[in-house]
N, C-alpha and C positions, 0 to 999 in steps of 0.2 A: 665429319666428311672425308666419303674411301678420296683413297689418292685414287691419283690417273697411273695404270702399268706403266708407263712409258716415262715416268719417273720427268723432271723438272726441263723445259725443253722439248719435253714428246711434242709429234707430232697431233697427236691429241690435243697442247697446248696453244697447238698455231690452227685448227682448223676452228676453236672458242675463238684466237684472234680473228678469224678471217666473218664467223657466223656472228662479230658480237656486234657487225661494220653494216651487216642487212641477213635476208633467211638467202638462201643460197643451194642452187640445183648441184646434181658432182659433178658433172663435167665443167662447170664453175666454176666452184672452186679448186681443180685440178688446174686448173686455166693462173685464175687467183695466184696459186702457192710457189705455182711454175715461174710469174712473170715479177710478183712480189719482192723474187728471194735471186734474181737474177742467172732464174732455171737454173737454183741446185738443188731444189725439191720437186722430183717431180716427178707424181702419184703416179699410179695407173688404177686403174678402178681395181681391183684385185687388192689395193693396199686401201684405198678410205671409203670401202665401204662396209669394213670390218669395224674401224676402229668409227665408221660412226655410228656402227648397233653396239658398238662397245658403251659410244659417245651416248646413246639413248637409253641402254639397258639401266648408266650410270645415274639417268634424269637429270644429267647435262644438256641433253641436245633433245627437240621433237621433230618430227616432221607430216607433212601433210602434203598429196598430191595436188595440182594447178595447171590449168592451161586452159585455154583461147576455143570457145567452138570451132568443129574443124582441125587442133590443129594436135600436132600431138604434148598429150599429162605426163608433166616434169616433179618426182615426188623432187621436195622442198627439202633444207633442212633451217628450222632454228632455234638459235640458243635458251635455254630453259633463262628462267632469278635461281635459279643453286649450278645452274653450267658458268655462269660469269663472275660467280663467288667462288667457281674452286678457278676459276681462267686468272680470277686478279691475288689470288692463293698461288698461283704454278709459277707465274710475272714477277711473284716477289720469291721466290724459292731460286725461279732462272735465271732473275739480276743478281742475292746472294750468291748465285755458284759460282757465278760470271766475275762477279768484284772479285772469288776468291782465287778463279785463276790468275785472273788478270794479276791480281797483286801475285803468286809465284812465276808469276810471266812475266814483267817487271820490274821481279825481283828487291821485290816492299823487305824494308828494313826489320833484321831478325829482329823476337823478341827474347828477351833473357838473355841477350849476346853482351 
């Protein structure tokens, strides 16, 4: 499986996590990420769309246009089965990384001491 350029815990993983819950359009993702992260992740469209295009090229996300008659058409993104597998792998890597950092910060037992 190809690795995401942004590594464990990257923004791509966070976008996949959002899309695992429901299909979304760009502004909706920006707002959901901002709200769920308590304002920590405040993406701009110029950051979001290149990430989405990369995820689409990797086969992890697909897009489609939708809109009610007479209203603005929006491009929605959905996670693919390959994207779900990549998300699970990245979550596992992120959890291992976070556990390692926590072990150092909390002064875990030293091996071989």
